[in-house]
C-alpha positions in Angstrom: -33.6 7.5 -48.6 -33.4 8.8 -52.2 -32.1 5.6 -53.7 -35.6 4.5 -54.7 -36.5 7.6 -56.7 -37.2 6.5 -60.3 -38.1 8.4 -63.4 -41.8 9.1 -62.8 -41.2 10.2 -59.2 -38.5 12.5 -60.3 -40.7 14.0 -63.0 -43.4 14.7 -60.5 -41.0 16.4 -58.1 -39.6 18.6 -61.0 -43.1 19.5 -62.0 -44.0 20.6 -58.5 -40.8 22.6 -58.2 -41.6 24.3 -61.6 -45.1 25.1 -60.4 -43.8 26.6 -57.1 -41.0 28.7 -58.4 -41.9 29.4 -62.0 -40.0 28.9 -65.2 -38.3 32.3 -65.0 -36.5 31.4 -61.7 -35.4 27.9 -62.6 -32.2 28.9 -64.5 -31.2 31.2 -61.6 -31.7 28.4 -59.1 -29.8 25.9 -61.2 -26.9 28.4 -61.6 -26.7 29.2 -57.9 -26.8 25.4 -57.1 -23.9 24.9 -59.5 -21.9 27.7 -57.9 -22.6 26.2 -54.5 -21.3 22.8 -55.6 -18.2 24.3 -57.1 -17.5 26.3 -53.9 -18.0 23.1 -51.8 -15.6 21.1 -54.0 -13.0 23.9 -53.8 -13.3 24.2 -50.0 -13.2 20.4 -49.6 -10.1 20.2 -51.8 -8.4 23.0 -49.9 -9.3 21.4 -46.6 -7.8 18.0 -47.6 -4.7 19.8 -49.0 -4.2 21.6 -45.6 -4.8 18.3 -43.7 -2.2 16.5 -45.9 0.4 19.3 -45.4 -0.2 19.4 -41.7 0.2 15.6 -41.5 3.5 15.7 -43.3 4.7 18.5 -41.0 3.8 16.4 -38.0 5.5 13.3 -39.3 8.8 15.3 -39.9 9.0 16.6 -36.4 
């Protein structure tokens, strides 16, 4: 779906977002998006670690 977004389309989307939210809120939005991605990565890592440890426990029994 988003594979066909090229440079001009991306610039238009960013411009519309800038108009809607304003320049003052953009850094806050980017910061919160970065935090969300970090939390998602950490939770995914923890989930795979738990799954791996559960699999090894099941194989030992």
